[in-house]
Kinemage of the C-alpha trace (Angstrom):
@kinemage 1
@onewidth
@group {chain A} dominant
@subgroup {mainchain}
@vectorlist {calphas} color= white
{ca met a 1} P 14.042 -0.087 -1.113
{ca ile a 2} L 11.203 -2.021 0.424
{ca arg a 3} L 9.073 -0.127 2.810
{ca arg a 4} L 6.773 -1.763 5.268
{ca ala a 5} L 3.774 -0.555 7.340
{ca val a 6} L 5.248 -2.121 10.519
{ca val a 7} L 2.498 -3.139 12.954
{ca asp a 8} L 2.889 -3.032 16.671
{ca glu a 9} L 2.169 -6.458 18.126
{ca arg a 10} L 0.057 -4.882 20.739
{ca asp a 11} L -2.342 -3.782 18.035
{ca val a 12} L -2.621 -7.327 16.824
{ca ala a 13} L -2.971 -8.752 20.267
{ca asp a 14} L -5.375 -6.052 21.490
{ca ala a 15} L -8.531 -7.644 22.888
{ca ala a 16} L -10.482 -4.659 21.538
{ca val a 17} L -9.446 -5.661 17.985
{ca ala a 18} L -10.537 -9.267 18.557
{ca val a 19} L -13.831 -8.213 20.034
{ca ala a 20} L -14.532 -5.705 17.237
{ca val a 21} L -13.804 -8.355 14.589
{ca leu a 22} L -16.078 -10.817 16.269
{ca leu a 23} L -18.973 -8.410 16.872
{ca thr a 24} L -18.811 -6.177 13.873
{ca his a 25} L -21.423 -6.647 11.167
{ca his a 26} L -19.353 -7.477 8.064
{ca ala a 27} L -21.991 -7.208 5.385
{ca his a 28} L -21.268 -3.556 4.643
{ca arg a 29} L -17.553 -3.655 4.565
{ca asp a 30} L -16.115 -2.024 1.412
{ca his a 31} L -12.765 -3.792 1.742
{ca gly a 32} L -11.570 -7.307 2.064
{ca pro a 33} L -10.360 -8.920 5.289
{ca tyr a 34} L -8.926 -6.651 7.926
{ca ala a 35} L -5.280 -5.920 7.390
{ca leu a 36} L -3.767 -4.473 10.540
{ca thr a 37} L -0.813 -2.170 9.720
{ca gly a 38} L 1.177 0.514 11.343
{ca pro a 39} L 0.317 4.171 10.437
{ca glu a 40} L 3.226 4.680 8.122
{ca thr a 41} L 5.625 2.834 5.795
{ca leu a 42} L 9.233 2.653 6.828
{ca gly a 43} L 12.346 1.292 5.176
{ca arg a 44} L 14.886 -0.787 7.108
{ca ala a 45} L 17.222 2.209 7.440
{ca glu a 46} L 14.463 4.337 8.926
{ca gln a 47} L 13.449 1.600 11.385
{ca ile a 48} L 17.091 1.370 12.522
{ca ala a 49} L 17.426 5.132 12.872
{ca gln a 50} L 14.247 5.242 15.022
{ca leu a 51} L 15.449 2.396 17.115
{ca gly a 52} L 18.788 4.172 17.561
{ca ser a 53} L 17.053 7.254 18.644
{ca ala a 54} L 15.034 5.378 21.267
{ca leu a 55} L 18.241 3.669 22.504
{ca arg a 56} L 20.226 6.935 22.265
{ca arg a 57} L 22.797 5.113 20.191
{ca asp a 58} L 24.104 5.675 16.697
{ca leu a 59} L 22.803 2.666 14.672
{ca arg a 60} L 23.115 2.227 10.960
{ca phe a 61} L 21.550 -0.180 8.478
{ca gln a 62} L 23.706 -1.817 5.892
{ca ala a 63} L 22.043 -4.072 3.299
{ca leu a 64} L 23.677 -7.390 2.499
{ca ser a 65} L 23.753 -9.111 -0.792
{ca ala a 66} L 21.772 -12.410 -0.873
{ca ala a 67} L 25.058 -14.413 -1.075
{ca arg a 68} L 26.576 -12.644 1.965
{ca ala a 69} L 23.326 -12.996 3.974
{ca arg a 70} L 23.183 -16.731 3.093
{ca ala a 71} L 26.850 -17.161 4.175
{ca arg a 72} L 26.206 -15.531 7.452
{ca met a 73} L 23.144 -17.678 8.089
{ca leu a 74} L 25.170 -20.735 7.381
{ca ala a 75} L 28.004 -19.554 9.571
{ca asp a 76} L 25.472 -19.020 12.396
{ca gly a 77} L 24.455 -22.721 12.101
{ca leu a 78} L 21.156 -22.473 10.090
{ca pro a 79} L 20.574 -25.514 7.959
{ca glu a 80} L 21.350 -24.957 4.290
{ca ile a 81} L 17.815 -25.671 3.207
{ca leu a 82} L 16.456 -23.006 5.649
{ca ala a 83} L 19.053 -20.354 4.581
{ca asp a 84} L 18.174 -21.005 0.961
{ca ala a 85} L 14.448 -20.746 1.663
{ca leu a 86} L 14.912 -17.497 3.596
{ca val a 87} L 17.047 -15.928 0.764
{ca ala a 88} L 14.551 -17.109 -1.873
{ca ala a 89} L 11.639 -15.621 0.117
{ca ala a 90} L 13.402 -12.273 0.548
{ca glu a 91} L 14.176 -12.102 -3.138
{ca arg a 92} L 10.537 -12.808 -4.165
{ca arg a 93} L 8.856 -10.877 -1.419
{ca pro a 94} L 5.796 -9.089 -2.784
{ca asp a 95} L 5.220 -5.391 -2.651
{ca pro a 96} L 4.321 -4.426 0.920
{ca pro a 97} L 0.759 -3.887 1.867
{ca arg a 98} L -0.707 -0.471 1.961
{ca val a 99} L -1.188 1.454 5.152
{ca thr a 100} L -4.694 0.828 6.477
{ca asp a 101} L -6.896 2.440 9.062
{ca his a 102} L -8.280 -0.876 10.260
{ca val a 103} L -6.888 -0.586 13.807
{ca arg a 104} L -8.614 2.784 14.173
{ca arg a 105} L -11.807 1.350 12.648
{ca leu a 106} L -11.763 -1.543 15.079
{ca thr a 107} L -10.612 0.171 18.262
{ca gly a 108} L -11.302 3.869 17.769
{ca arg a 109} L -7.647 4.711 18.348
{ca pro a 110} L -4.723 5.026 15.918
{ca ala a 111} L -2.295 2.237 15.323
{ca gly a 112} L 0.939 2.425 17.175
{ca thr a 113} L 3.995 3.852 15.478
{ca phe a 114} L 7.320 2.093 15.114
{ca ala a 115} L 8.990 4.968 17.021
{ca arg a 116} L 6.616 4.456 20.001
{ca trp a 117} L 7.215 0.661 19.842
{ca ala a 118} L 10.965 1.272 19.918
{ca ala a 119} L 10.749 3.776 22.861
{ca asp a 120} L 8.560 1.426 24.809
{ca arg a 121} L 11.079 -1.388 24.392
{ca ala a 122} L 14.340 0.500 24.708
{ca ala a 123} L 15.182 -1.131 28.057
{ca glu a 124} L 14.657 -4.539 26.562
{ca phe a 125} L 17.322 -3.910 23.981
{ca gly a 126} L 19.784 -2.881 26.646
{ca arg a 127} L 19.554 -6.240 28.482
{ca arg a 128} L 22.430 -8.643 28.231
{ca glu a 129} L 21.293 -12.222 28.342
{ca pro a 130} L 23.829 -14.903 29.334
């Protein structure tokens, strides 16, 4: 099971992060480039469970085979070349990055959790667009 250190887009778009990157003296860094991550690694099933909790709904994750995922993408109208590229990319996806403390280093506050992200956006998932 692939686990990811899901990053809250607010941490990436945070002006404090940008300012800190631009103004920090980089000569003494003991790591490579900044890698903004969430504070924990989660599998897809855990992400769906946390989203379901925020929505107060019973949600479950079911993995699809590459062939079934490709068939669904094609049925949804994706061009064959794009569906093939997405399946190939998913099959060759490298190991996920480690969890870093770079958001805390840059802003002085911890990175946002996926659970907080889901709770903050619960109302958006309930909207029905025409």
